[in-house]
ZAVOVEX-287633 format. One record per residue (C-alpha): residue number from 1; x, y, z. Coordinates in Angstrom, 3 decimals. Layout:
BEGIN
{num->NUM | east->X | north->Y | up->Z} $
...
***
This chain:
BEGIN
{num->1 | east->51.187 | north->13.091 | up->72.734} $
{num->2 | east->52.154 | north->10.237 | up->70.070} $
{num->3 | east->54.927 | north->8.736 | up->70.086} $
{num->4 | east->57.360 | north->9.252 | up->67.463} $
{num->5 | east->59.594 | north->11.766 | up->66.200} $
{num->6 | east->57.990 | north->12.949 | up->68.591} $
{num->7 | east->56.355 | north->10.038 | up->67.202} $
{num->8 | east->59.113 | north->7.104 | up->66.629} $
{num->9 | east->62.332 | north->8.286 | up->65.692} $
{num->10 | east->63.976 | north->11.500 | up->65.960} $
{num->11 | east->62.950 | north->15.207 | up->64.542} $
{num->12 | east->64.819 | north->22.973 | up->58.415} $
{num->13 | east->64.633 | north->26.325 | up->59.326} $
{num->14 | east->62.733 | north->28.420 | up->56.729} $
{num->15 | east->64.689 | north->29.714 | up->54.278} $
{num->16 | east->67.656 | north->27.159 | up->54.461} $
{num->17 | east->69.628 | north->26.765 | up->51.004} $
{num->18 | east->71.337 | north->23.444 | up->52.407} $
{num->19 | east->69.034 | north->20.791 | up->51.734} $
{num->20 | east->68.777 | north->17.140 | up->51.681} $
{num->21 | east->68.166 | north->14.995 | up->48.988} $
{num->22 | east->66.273 | north->12.610 | up->50.108} $
{num->23 | east->65.336 | north->9.111 | up->47.778} $
{num->24 | east->61.551 | north->8.392 | up->47.149} $
{num->25 | east->59.934 | north->5.244 | up->46.668} $
{num->26 | east->56.171 | north->5.212 | up->46.485} $
{num->27 | east->54.299 | north->2.048 | up->46.624} $
{num->28 | east->50.657 | north->2.764 | up->44.996} $
{num->29 | east->50.180 | north->5.292 | up->42.443} $
{num->30 | east->46.486 | north->5.864 | up->42.121} $
{num->31 | east->44.978 | north->9.339 | up->43.317} $
{num->32 | east->47.031 | north->9.735 | up->46.650} $
{num->33 | east->50.521 | north->8.917 | up->44.929} $
{num->34 | east->49.343 | north->11.041 | up->42.021} $
{num->35 | east->48.477 | north->13.428 | up->44.038} $
{num->36 | east->51.899 | north->13.491 | up->45.618} $
{num->37 | east->53.542 | north->13.717 | up->42.213} $
{num->38 | east->51.896 | north->16.934 | up->40.760} $
{num->39 | east->52.673 | north->19.054 | up->44.145} $
{num->40 | east->56.593 | north->17.725 | up->43.936} $
{num->41 | east->56.301 | north->18.829 | up->40.581} $
{num->42 | east->54.833 | north->21.795 | up->40.763} $
{num->43 | east->56.267 | north->23.559 | up->44.304} $
{num->44 | east->59.501 | north->22.201 | up->43.482} $
{num->45 | east->61.439 | north->25.201 | up->43.712} $
{num->46 | east->59.421 | north->26.490 | up->46.471} $
{num->47 | east->60.045 | north->23.970 | up->48.668} $
{num->48 | east->63.855 | north->23.868 | up->47.986} $
{num->49 | east->64.054 | north->27.596 | up->48.510} $
{num->50 | east->61.849 | north->27.997 | up->51.054} $
{num->51 | east->63.141 | north->24.418 | up->52.934} $
{num->52 | east->66.237 | north->23.500 | up->51.574} $
{num->53 | east->63.577 | north->20.569 | up->50.172} $
{num->54 | east->64.727 | north->18.608 | up->47.864} $
{num->55 | east->63.142 | north->15.042 | up->46.631} $
{num->56 | east->64.235 | north->12.729 | up->43.773} $
{num->57 | east->61.705 | north->9.838 | up->42.916} $
{num->58 | east->63.560 | north->6.545 | up->42.599} $
{num->59 | east->61.377 | north->4.040 | up->42.306} $
{num->60 | east->57.336 | north->3.482 | up->41.933} $
{num->61 | east->55.479 | north->0.640 | up->42.224} $
{num->62 | east->51.578 | north->-0.115 | up->41.752} $
{num->63 | east->50.091 | north->-3.570 | up->41.395} $
{num->64 | east->47.892 | north->-2.269 | up->38.188} $
{num->65 | east->49.930 | north->0.437 | up->37.097} $
{num->66 | east->53.461 | north->-1.491 | up->36.936} $
{num->67 | east->56.621 | north->-0.531 | up->38.080} $
{num->68 | east->60.217 | north->1.546 | up->37.467} $
{num->69 | east->63.024 | north->1.656 | up->39.616} $
{num->70 | east->66.611 | north->4.371 | up->38.571} $
{num->71 | east->68.665 | north->4.604 | up->41.586} $
{num->72 | east->69.680 | north->8.057 | up->39.928} $
{num->73 | east->65.990 | north->9.192 | up->40.062} $
{num->74 | east->63.015 | north->9.075 | up->37.371} $
{num->75 | east->61.211 | north->11.770 | up->35.568} $
{num->76 | east->58.045 | north->11.877 | up->37.643} $
{num->77 | east->56.083 | north->13.757 | up->34.797} $
{num->78 | east->56.824 | north->10.436 | up->32.053} $
{num->79 | east->55.386 | north->8.295 | up->35.334} $
{num->80 | east->52.252 | north->10.252 | up->35.249} $
{num->81 | east->52.083 | north->10.364 | up->32.107} $
{num->82 | east->52.612 | north->6.263 | up->31.154} $
{num->83 | east->50.548 | north->5.609 | up->34.696} $
{num->84 | east->47.231 | north->6.901 | up->32.663} $
{num->85 | east->47.331 | north->4.103 | up->30.570} $
{num->86 | east->48.622 | north->1.084 | up->33.041} $
{num->87 | east->51.861 | north->1.555 | up->31.772} $
{num->88 | east->54.497 | north->2.509 | up->34.569} $
{num->89 | east->56.839 | north->-1.071 | up->33.103} $
{num->90 | east->57.451 | north->0.655 | up->29.978} $
{num->91 | east->59.231 | north->3.405 | up->31.174} $
{num->92 | east->62.081 | north->2.944 | up->29.110} $
{num->93 | east->65.621 | north->2.725 | up->30.002} $
{num->94 | east->64.791 | north->1.337 | up->33.776} $
{num->95 | east->64.580 | north->-1.364 | up->36.095} $
{num->96 | east->60.930 | north->-2.526 | up->35.268} $
{num->97 | east->58.575 | north->-5.640 | up->36.615} $
{num->98 | east->59.423 | north->-5.288 | up->40.582} $
{num->99 | east->56.537 | north->-6.378 | up->42.514} $
{num->100 | east->55.713 | north->-3.769 | up->46.220} $
{num->101 | east->58.383 | north->-5.995 | up->48.577} $
{num->102 | east->60.932 | north->-5.741 | up->45.525} $
{num->103 | east->61.013 | north->-2.303 | up->44.864} $
{num->104 | east->61.329 | north->-1.604 | up->49.072} $
{num->105 | east->64.080 | north->-4.187 | up->49.773} $
{num->106 | east->66.085 | north->-3.614 | up->47.054} $
{num->107 | east->66.133 | north->0.243 | up->45.633} $
{num->108 | east->68.209 | north->2.705 | up->47.111} $
{num->109 | east->65.161 | north->4.714 | up->49.027} $
{num->110 | east->65.748 | north->6.031 | up->52.028} $
{num->111 | east->61.815 | north->7.123 | up->52.417} $
{num->112 | east->58.937 | north->4.855 | up->51.593} $
{num->113 | east->55.629 | north->6.222 | up->51.030} $
{num->114 | east->52.402 | north->3.626 | up->51.235} $
{num->115 | east->49.700 | north->4.912 | up->49.651} $
{num->116 | east->48.137 | north->1.460 | up->48.877} $
{num->117 | east->44.016 | north->0.905 | up->49.845} $
{num->118 | east->42.759 | north->0.155 | up->52.989} $
{num->119 | east->42.070 | north->-3.335 | up->54.464} $
{num->120 | east->40.692 | north->-2.813 | up->57.871} $
{num->121 | east->40.430 | north->-6.711 | up->58.443} $
{num->122 | east->43.949 | north->-7.907 | up->57.993} $
{num->123 | east->45.787 | north->-4.652 | up->56.993} $
{num->124 | east->47.634 | north->-6.595 | up->54.609} $
{num->125 | east->49.438 | north->-6.083 | up->52.091} $
{num->126 | east->50.210 | north->-2.661 | up->53.298} $
{num->127 | east->51.580 | north->-4.300 | up->56.887} $
{num->128 | east->54.383 | north->-6.460 | up->54.836} $
{num->129 | east->55.447 | north->-3.326 | up->52.874} $
{num->130 | east->55.661 | north->-1.228 | up->56.484} $
{num->131 | east->57.543 | north->-3.856 | up->58.204} $
{num->132 | east->59.917 | north->-4.740 | up->55.362} $
{num->133 | east->60.874 | north->-0.832 | up->54.802} $
{num->134 | east->61.117 | north->-0.313 | up->58.780} $
{num->135 | east->63.267 | north->-3.757 | up->58.840} $
{num->136 | east->65.590 | north->-1.931 | up->55.204} $
{num->137 | east->66.159 | north->0.854 | up->57.417} $
{num->138 | east->63.915 | north->3.514 | up->55.546} $
{num->139 | east->61.619 | north->5.497 | up->56.785} $
{num->140 | east->57.550 | north->5.052 | up->56.162} $
{num->141 | east->55.126 | north->7.908 | up->55.653} $
{num->142 | east->51.319 | north->6.420 | up->55.068} $
{num->143 | east->47.902 | north->7.464 | up->54.359} $
{num->144 | east->47.119 | north->3.869 | up->55.129} $
{num->145 | east->44.857 | north->3.078 | up->58.104} $
{num->146 | east->44.693 | north->-0.403 | up->57.773} $
{num->147 | east->48.364 | north->-1.179 | up->59.439} $
{num->148 | east->48.101 | north->2.335 | up->61.150} $
{num->149 | east->44.915 | north->1.278 | up->63.057} $
{num->150 | east->45.481 | north->-2.381 | up->63.902} $
{num->151 | east->49.452 | north->-2.718 | up->64.233} $
{num->152 | east->49.973 | north->0.790 | up->65.009} $
{num->153 | east->52.477 | north->-0.113 | up->68.995} $
{num->154 | east->54.035 | north->-2.766 | up->67.071} $
{num->155 | east->55.110 | north->-0.521 | up->64.005} $
{num->156 | east->56.008 | north->2.656 | up->65.845} $
{num->157 | east->57.794 | north->0.284 | up->68.222} $
{num->158 | east->59.722 | north->-1.150 | up->65.379} $
{num->159 | east->60.729 | north->2.083 | up->63.690} $
{num->160 | east->62.136 | north->3.531 | up->67.236} $
{num->161 | east->64.519 | north->0.888 | up->67.186} $
{num->162 | east->65.719 | north->1.482 | up->64.131} $
{num->163 | east->65.797 | north->5.114 | up->64.227} $
{num->164 | east->63.587 | north->5.949 | up->61.863} $
{num->165 | east->59.875 | north->7.213 | up->61.133} $
{num->166 | east->56.541 | north->6.254 | up->61.138} $
{num->167 | east->54.979 | north->9.347 | up->60.304} $
{num->168 | east->50.956 | north->8.873 | up->58.896} $
{num->169 | east->48.811 | north->12.528 | up->59.311} $
{num->170 | east->47.028 | north->11.763 | up->55.935} $
{num->171 | east->45.317 | north->8.806 | up->57.926} $
{num->172 | east->42.524 | north->10.413 | up->60.240} $
{num->173 | east->42.012 | north->13.681 | up->58.032} $
{num->174 | east->43.643 | north->13.591 | up->55.310} $
{num->175 | east->45.849 | north->16.983 | up->54.572} $
{num->176 | east->43.777 | north->18.517 | up->57.398} $
{num->177 | east->46.871 | north->18.522 | up->60.288} $
{num->178 | east->45.061 | north->16.980 | up->63.110} $
{num->179 | east->47.871 | north->14.443 | up->64.584} $
{num->180 | east->50.283 | north->17.549 | up->64.025} $
{num->181 | east->47.804 | north->19.670 | up->65.612} $
{num->182 | east->47.943 | north->17.462 | up->68.899} $
{num->183 | east->51.685 | north->16.459 | up->68.785} $
{num->184 | east->53.021 | north->20.344 | up->68.275} $
{num->185 | east->50.464 | north->22.792 | up->68.730} $
{num->186 | east->48.842 | north->21.082 | up->71.692} $
{num->187 | east->51.731 | north->20.418 | up->73.706} $
{num->188 | east->51.912 | north->20.557 | up->77.141} $
{num->189 | east->48.103 | north->19.914 | up->77.466} $
{num->190 | east->46.041 | north->16.791 | up->78.941} $
{num->191 | east->43.947 | north->15.809 | up->75.856} $
{num->192 | east->40.930 | north->14.815 | up->77.571} $
{num->193 | east->38.236 | north->13.849 | up->74.573} $
{num->194 | east->38.509 | north->13.979 | up->70.902} $
{num->195 | east->35.576 | north->13.929 | up->69.078} $
{num->196 | east->34.607 | north->14.880 | up->65.697} $
{num->197 | east->33.318 | north->14.253 | up->62.375} $
{num->198 | east->35.590 | north->11.829 | up->60.304} $
{num->199 | east->33.786 | north->10.626 | up->57.327} $
{num->200 | east->32.937 | north->12.641 | up->54.684} $
{num->201 | east->30.647 | north->10.289 | up->52.930} $
{num->202 | east->28.228 | north->9.899 | up->55.976} $
{num->203 | east->28.387 | north->14.180 | up->56.482} $
{num->204 | east->27.831 | north->14.543 | up->52.605} $
{num->205 | east->24.603 | north->11.754 | up->53.119} $
{num->206 | east->23.144 | north->13.519 | up->56.282} $
{num->207 | east->23.719 | north->17.200 | up->55.059} $
{num->208 | east->21.646 | north->15.786 | up->51.918} $
{num->209 | east->18.730 | north->14.375 | up->54.182} $
{num->210 | east->18.594 | north->17.686 | up->56.169} $
{num->211 | east->17.466 | north->19.432 | up->52.535} $
{num->212 | east->14.659 | north->16.639 | up->52.045} $
{num->213 | east->16.312 | north->14.029 | up->50.083} $
{num->214 | east->15.906 | north->10.339 | up->51.738} $
{num->215 | east->19.259 | north->8.139 | up->52.442} $
{num->216 | east->18.961 | north->6.397 | up->49.426} $
{num->217 | east->18.419 | north->9.459 | up->47.597} $
{num->218 | east->21.685 | north->10.794 | up->49.240} $
{num->219 | east->24.014 | north->7.865 | up->48.712} $
{num->220 | east->23.018 | north->7.902 | up->45.228} $
{num->221 | east->24.270 | north->11.193 | up->45.033} $
{num->222 | east->27.295 | north->10.381 | up->47.021} $
{num->223 | east->28.153 | north->7.451 | up->44.853} $
{num->224 | east->27.685 | north->9.496 | up->41.716} $
{num->225 | east->30.340 | north->11.841 | up->42.664} $
{num->226 | east->32.972 | north->9.754 | up->43.409} $
{num->227 | east->32.348 | north->10.228 | up->47.265} $
{num->228 | east->31.208 | north->6.745 | up->48.525} $
{num->229 | east->32.127 | north->3.389 | up->46.765} $
{num->230 | east->29.576 | north->1.190 | up->45.072} $
{num->231 | east->30.020 | north->-0.456 | up->48.105} $
{num->232 | east->29.269 | north->1.546 | up->51.106} $
{num->233 | east->29.512 | north->-0.486 | up->53.887} $
{num->234 | east->33.069 | north->0.811 | up->55.114} $
{num->235 | east->31.329 | north->4.323 | up->55.155} $
{num->236 | east->28.044 | north->4.051 | up->55.969} $
{num->237 | east->28.421 | north->1.294 | up->58.634} $
{num->238 | east->30.674 | north->3.149 | up->60.198} $
{num->239 | east->34.460 | north->1.220 | up->59.678} $
{num->240 | east->36.683 | north->4.087 | up->58.212} $
{num->241 | east->35.509 | north->6.480 | up->60.917} $
{num->242 | east->36.290 | north->2.963 | up->63.629} $
{num->243 | east->39.887 | north->3.203 | up->62.411} $
{num->244 | east->40.482 | north->6.846 | up->62.058} $
{num->245 | east->38.771 | north->6.708 | up->66.307} $
{num->246 | east->41.713 | north->3.806 | up->66.994} $
{num->247 | east->44.095 | north->5.938 | up->65.238} $
{num->248 | east->44.046 | north->8.780 | up->67.553} $
{num->249 | east->43.383 | north->6.786 | up->70.611} $
{num->250 | east->46.578 | north->4.818 | up->70.163} $
{num->251 | east->48.500 | north->8.127 | up->68.945} $
{num->252 | east->46.975 | north->10.584 | up->70.799} $
{num->253 | east->46.273 | north->8.935 | up->74.188} $
{num->254 | east->48.508 | north->6.122 | up->73.559} $
{num->255 | east->45.549 | north->3.437 | up->74.263} $
{num->256 | east->46.066 | north->-0.341 | up->73.688} $
{num->257 | east->42.730 | north->-0.378 | up->72.449} $
{num->258 | east->41.157 | north->-3.164 | up->69.202} $
{num->259 | east->38.593 | north->-2.966 | up->66.957} $
{num->260 | east->36.591 | north->-4.947 | up->69.353} $
{num->261 | east->36.634 | north->-2.067 | up->72.008} $
{num->262 | east->35.441 | north->0.353 | up->70.326} $
{num->263 | east->31.628 | north->1.015 | up->69.847} $
{num->264 | east->30.606 | north->1.144 | up->66.404} $
{num->265 | east->26.890 | north->2.016 | up->65.228} $
{num->266 | east->26.388 | north->3.568 | up->61.287} $
{num->267 | east->24.503 | north->5.718 | up->59.547} $
{num->268 | east->21.888 | north->3.001 | up->57.818} $
{num->269 | east->18.959 | north->3.499 | up->60.677} $
{num->270 | east->18.909 | north->7.148 | up->60.287} $
{num->271 | east->15.705 | north->8.002 | up->58.573} $
{num->272 | east->14.541 | north->11.061 | up->56.837} $
{num->273 | east->11.596 | north->11.306 | up->59.693} $
{num->274 | east->14.637 | north->11.461 | up->62.449} $
{num->275 | east->16.352 | north->14.281 | up->60.367} $
{num->276 | east->12.708 | north->16.198 | up->60.680} $
{num->277 | east->12.849 | north->15.576 | up->63.882} $
{num->278 | east->16.440 | north->16.777 | up->65.324} $
{num->279 | east->15.165 | north->20.066 | up->63.618} $
{num->280 | east->12.240 | north->21.088 | up->65.130} $
{num->281 | east->14.379 | north->20.641 | up->68.346} $
{num->282 | east->17.248 | north->22.942 | up->66.865} $
{num->283 | east->19.742 | north->19.984 | up->66.556} $
{num->284 | east->21.516 | north->17.825 | up->63.519} $
{num->285 | east->22.655 | north->13.970 | up->63.062} $
{num->286 | east->25.978 | north->13.915 | up->62.794} $
{num->287 | east->28.058 | north->10.502 | up->63.044} $
{num->288 | east->30.776 | north->11.262 | up->65.466} $
{num->289 | east->33.802 | north->9.436 | up->66.480} $
{num->290 | east->34.976 | north->9.837 | up->70.001} $
{num->291 | east->37.804 | north->8.814 | up->72.302} $
{num->292 | east->37.240 | north->9.680 | up->75.891} $
{num->293 | east->40.012 | north->9.581 | up->79.121} $
{num->294 | east->38.210 | north->8.868 | up->81.991} $
{num->295 | east->40.431 | north->8.126 | up->85.076} $
{num->296 | east->42.684 | north->5.884 | up->83.487} $
{num->297 | east->40.354 | north->4.463 | up->80.702} $
{num->298 | east->40.188 | north->5.265 | up->77.605} $
{num->299 | east->36.610 | north->4.671 | up->75.969} $
{num->300 | east->36.259 | north->4.573 | up->71.793} $
{num->301 | east->32.862 | north->4.859 | up->69.855} $
{num->302 | east->31.226 | north->5.969 | up->66.400} $
{num->303 | east->27.603 | north->6.305 | up->66.432} $
{num->304 | east->25.086 | north->9.334 | up->64.933} $
{num->305 | east->24.566 | north->11.743 | up->67.649} $
{num->306 | east->21.682 | north->14.711 | up->67.922} $
{num->307 | east->24.295 | north->17.781 | up->67.992} $
{num->308 | east->23.121 | north->20.911 | up->69.286} $
{num->309 | east->22.761 | north->23.510 | up->66.685} $
{num->310 | east->25.636 | north->25.868 | up->68.746} $
{num->311 | east->28.060 | north->22.956 | up->68.782} $
{num->312 | east->30.689 | north->24.037 | up->66.672} $
{num->313 | east->30.363 | north->20.400 | up->64.550} $
{num->314 | east->26.877 | north->20.821 | up->64.044} $
{num->315 | east->27.335 | north->23.622 | up->61.459} $
{num->316 | east->29.974 | north->21.415 | up->59.767} $
{num->317 | east->28.648 | north->20.132 | up->56.227} $
{num->318 | east->29.044 | north->18.057 | up->52.912} $
{num->319 | east->31.751 | north->16.134 | up->52.867} $
{num->320 | east->34.219 | north->18.547 | up->55.563} $
{num->321 | east->35.272 | north->16.717 | up->58.108} $
{num->322 | east->36.177 | north->18.205 | up->61.851} $
{num->323 | east->37.383 | north->17.311 | up->64.912} $
{num->324 | east->37.205 | north->19.257 | up->68.394} $
{num->325 | east->39.938 | north->18.783 | up->71.505} $
{num->326 | east->38.777 | north->18.940 | up->74.907} $
{num->327 | east->42.280 | north->20.050 | up->76.985} $
{num->328 | east->43.342 | north->21.008 | up->80.104} $
{num->329 | east->44.705 | north->24.409 | up->79.278} $
{num->330 | east->43.042 | north->25.694 | up->75.596} $
{num->331 | east->39.847 | north->24.446 | up->76.766} $
{num->332 | east->38.146 | north->23.280 | up->73.229} $
{num->333 | east->39.867 | north->23.705 | up->69.920} $
{num->334 | east->38.004 | north->22.799 | up->66.943} $
{num->335 | east->39.762 | north->22.195 | up->63.928} $
{num->336 | east->37.665 | north->21.925 | up->60.287} $
{num->337 | east->38.966 | north->20.898 | up->56.928} $
{num->338 | east->39.356 | north->18.642 | up->53.698} $
{num->339 | east->39.038 | north->15.139 | up->55.144} $
{num->340 | east->39.486 | north->13.381 | up->51.378} $
{num->341 | east->41.068 | north->14.630 | up->48.144} $
{num->342 | east->43.596 | north->13.992 | up->45.432} $
{num->343 | east->45.908 | north->16.859 | up->46.431} $
{num->344 | east->44.658 | north->17.348 | up->49.874} $
{num->345 | east->45.632 | north->13.779 | up->51.121} $
{num->346 | east->48.662 | north->14.291 | up->48.774} $
{num->347 | east->49.536 | north->17.381 | up->50.784} $
{num->348 | east->49.533 | north->15.386 | up->54.164} $
{num->349 | east->52.392 | north->13.253 | up->52.873} $
{num->350 | east->54.804 | north->15.936 | up->51.939} $
{num->351 | east->53.612 | north->17.752 | up->55.474} $
{num->352 | east->55.455 | north->14.722 | up->57.204} $
{num->353 | east->58.341 | north->14.286 | up->54.309} $
{num->354 | east->58.966 | north->17.860 | up->55.603} $
{num->355 | east->59.227 | north->16.711 | up->58.958} $
{num->356 | east->61.387 | north->13.974 | up->58.138} $
{num->357 | east->64.011 | north->16.499 | up->56.548} $
{num->358 | east->64.022 | north->18.623 | up->59.590} $
{num->359 | east->64.505 | north->16.440 | up->61.739} $
{num->360 | east->67.312 | north->15.109 | up->58.890} $
{num->361 | east->68.871 | north->18.530 | up->59.305} $
{num->362 | east->68.449 | north->18.941 | up->62.758} $
{num->363 | east->70.734 | north->15.703 | up->63.155} $
{num->364 | east->72.869 | north->16.623 | up->60.231} $
{num->365 | east->73.904 | north->20.080 | up->62.040} $
{num->366 | east->74.108 | north->18.360 | up->66.025} $
{num->367 | east->76.678 | north->15.903 | up->64.260} $
{num->368 | east->78.800 | north->18.807 | up->62.225} $
{num->369 | east->78.975 | north->20.810 | up->65.732} $
{num->370 | east->80.184 | north->17.196 | up->67.468} $
{num->371 | east->82.599 | north->16.749 | up->65.258} $
{num->372 | east->84.136 | north->21.122 | up->65.057} $
{num->373 | east->83.641 | north->21.019 | up->69.457} $
{num->374 | east->86.926 | north->19.322 | up->70.425} $
{num->375 | east->88.786 | north->21.309 | up->67.877} $
{num->376 | east->87.274 | north->24.267 | up->69.074} $
{num->377 | east->88.038 | north->23.842 | up->72.507} $
{num->378 | east->91.578 | north->23.497 | up->71.847} $
{num->379 | east->91.760 | north->26.558 | up->69.770} $
{num->380 | east->90.268 | north->28.575 | up->72.994} $
{num->381 | east->92.755 | north->27.051 | up->75.104} $
{num->382 | east->95.819 | north->28.412 | up->73.240} $
{num->383 | east->93.976 | north->31.606 | up->72.060} $
{num->384 | east->93.112 | north->32.593 | up->75.313} $
{num->385 | east->95.483 | north->35.257 | up->76.918} $
{num->386 | east->97.243 | north->34.760 | up->80.664} $
{num->387 | east->95.432 | north->36.763 | up->83.590} $
{num->388 | east->96.501 | north->39.417 | up->83.847} $
{num->389 | east->97.289 | north->40.719 | up->87.262} $
{num->390 | east->94.675 | north->42.484 | up->89.679} $
{num->391 | east->95.665 | north->46.030 | up->90.174} $
{num->392 | east->96.128 | north->46.929 | up->93.879} $
{num->393 | east->93.166 | north->48.625 | up->95.721} $
{num->394 | east->94.128 | north->51.679 | up->96.643} $
{num->395 | east->95.611 | north->52.425 | up->100.370} $
{num->396 | east->93.801 | north->54.267 | up->103.298} $
{num->397 | east->96.140 | north->56.812 | up->104.714} $
{num->398 | east->97.031 | north->54.619 | up->107.723} $
{num->399 | east->97.974 | north->52.028 | up->105.448} $
{num->400 | east->100.366 | north->53.946 | up->103.234} $
{num->401 | east->101.622 | north->55.685 | up->106.475} $
{num->402 | east->102.874 | north->51.666 | up->107.615} $
{num->403 | east->104.154 | north->51.340 | up->104.351} $
{num->404 | east->106.554 | north->54.256 | up->104.686} $
{num->405 | east->107.463 | north->53.430 | up->107.788} $
{num->406 | east->108.442 | north->49.363 | up->106.991} $
{num->407 | east->111.661 | north->50.755 | up->105.330} $
{num->408 | east->112.702 | north->53.402 | up->107.382} $
{num->409 | east->112.098 | north->50.626 | up->110.057} $
{num->410 | east->114.125 | north->48.039 | up->108.276} $
{num->411 | east->116.824 | north->50.816 | up->107.923} $
{num->412 | east->117.598 | north->51.561 | up->111.514} $
{num->413 | east->117.486 | north->47.901 | up->112.160} $
{num->414 | east->120.305 | north->47.051 | up->109.906} $
{num->415 | east->122.200 | north->50.393 | up->110.730} $
{num->416 | east->122.106 | north->48.739 | up->114.692} $
{num->417 | east->123.599 | north->45.744 | up->113.758} $
{num->418 | east->126.101 | north->47.328 | up->111.788} $
{num->419 | east->127.368 | north->50.540 | up->114.252} $
{num->420 | east->130.628 | north->49.634 | up->114.686} $
{num->421 | east->131.994 | north->49.557 | up->111.159} $
{num->422 | east->129.686 | north->52.431 | up->109.745} $
{num->423 | east->132.002 | north->54.633 | up->112.693} $
{num->424 | east->134.924 | north->53.603 | up->111.619} $
{num->425 | east->134.446 | north->54.075 | up->107.882} $
{num->426 | east->132.765 | north->57.913 | up->108.573} $
{num->427 | east->136.267 | north->58.409 | up->110.895} $
{num->428 | east->138.293 | north->57.629 | up->107.743} $
{num->429 | east->136.013 | north->59.276 | up->105.036} $
{num->430 | east->137.265 | north->62.453 | up->107.604} $
{num->431 | east->140.677 | north->62.160 | up->107.580} $
{num->432 | east->140.469 | north->61.883 | up->103.881} $
{num->433 | east->138.884 | north->64.772 | up->103.524} $
{num->434 | east->141.280 | north->67.318 | up->105.775} $
{num->435 | east->144.419 | north->65.369 | up->104.448} $
{num->436 | east->142.848 | north->66.583 | up->100.772} $
{num->437 | east->142.001 | north->69.985 | up->102.182} $
{num->438 | east->145.499 | north->71.012 | up->103.342} $
{num->439 | east->146.838 | north->69.843 | up->99.930} $
{num->440 | east->145.154 | north->71.645 | up->98.102} $
{num->441 | east->145.766 | north->74.927 | up->100.676} $
{num->442 | east->149.416 | north->74.144 | up->100.070} $
{num->443 | east->149.957 | north->74.681 | up->96.666} $
{num->444 | east->147.822 | north->77.691 | up->96.646} $
{num->445 | east->150.494 | north->79.597 | up->98.251} $
***
């Protein structure tokens, strides 16, 4: 499990019509930011109807494309259009020209989406963006591996202290929900090992080498298709995979490891001959990121491994990613999916936003119940009916006879106490009766 809302911070229900309008600020409007914007435009009605989820993007800031801020919300279609020509700052009638930190601190956004470029060495400028957002009371959602890997503990603690959420699903496998799988779906398991393919570029190269292409030719094709950068070191030397392994170790295993603790080797030393030899052995080369819990110690590594052809990870080709979780209750659980992509990574941000939305909805309902509860308790007390008398139990014959005798005995006792007065009264009554009788006879005569 990872710290958090259950990650740091708190938390809707499908089909809810009662939504919360979230105000968003997007920092970094490149491929990922634009992917999210397209999703929010296209699926606005579905998100509102099925999840009660509505958003207003109040600010966008990009180092190259410019910035715009409107406290009542920006037209995302217009922002996307202006972004194509790097002219977001020409958005009419709104505040423009703010840098990223000004946008974070001065805007009325409730959630900051940080999607700037990754710097695995210093984590800047994203690290400063994260801290500014949390310190100003804003939730953070990110796809940026730099600060998440290098300063995870500090950022998680800061979010928790501010009762905010720090969410980062897209930092490991884009929109493929590996972190949510560990946090929610595998809850209650002890996760003992995580291993897998977390870099699509290297997997694409190794897959093409199996088809007979040299390393250089496979790399060139990856660059032409946009999978690899002009300087591909982050991918082929294992730095990108290393950052993801550190995030998995910290977020899932709760291990305090650093870059120096990761045993890292890239794929540049693998030749076409190595690939052919592995094939004859019934194996395949894959760049495997691994986190293992061994007693109280967590070890992490990124290195090429020859996997048996029957291993689920061995069948994963191209730019696809995959992870296998080894658990105590469920055994091995493998998840396969996209590790990159405009819409896929944009979706990872949407997933985190929906998690924040659910938490906010639950908190709102709980607060409403707390306000209503005292009044309801008073009303219940007033409306509570008086206790009805318990019916007498049916008596046995013996008990019934005793009940009948009691009044008789009581009368008897009272007669003994008042015997003389009663006798005198009886005599008087008899005399009166005799006199009345004589008078009646005389009248008849």
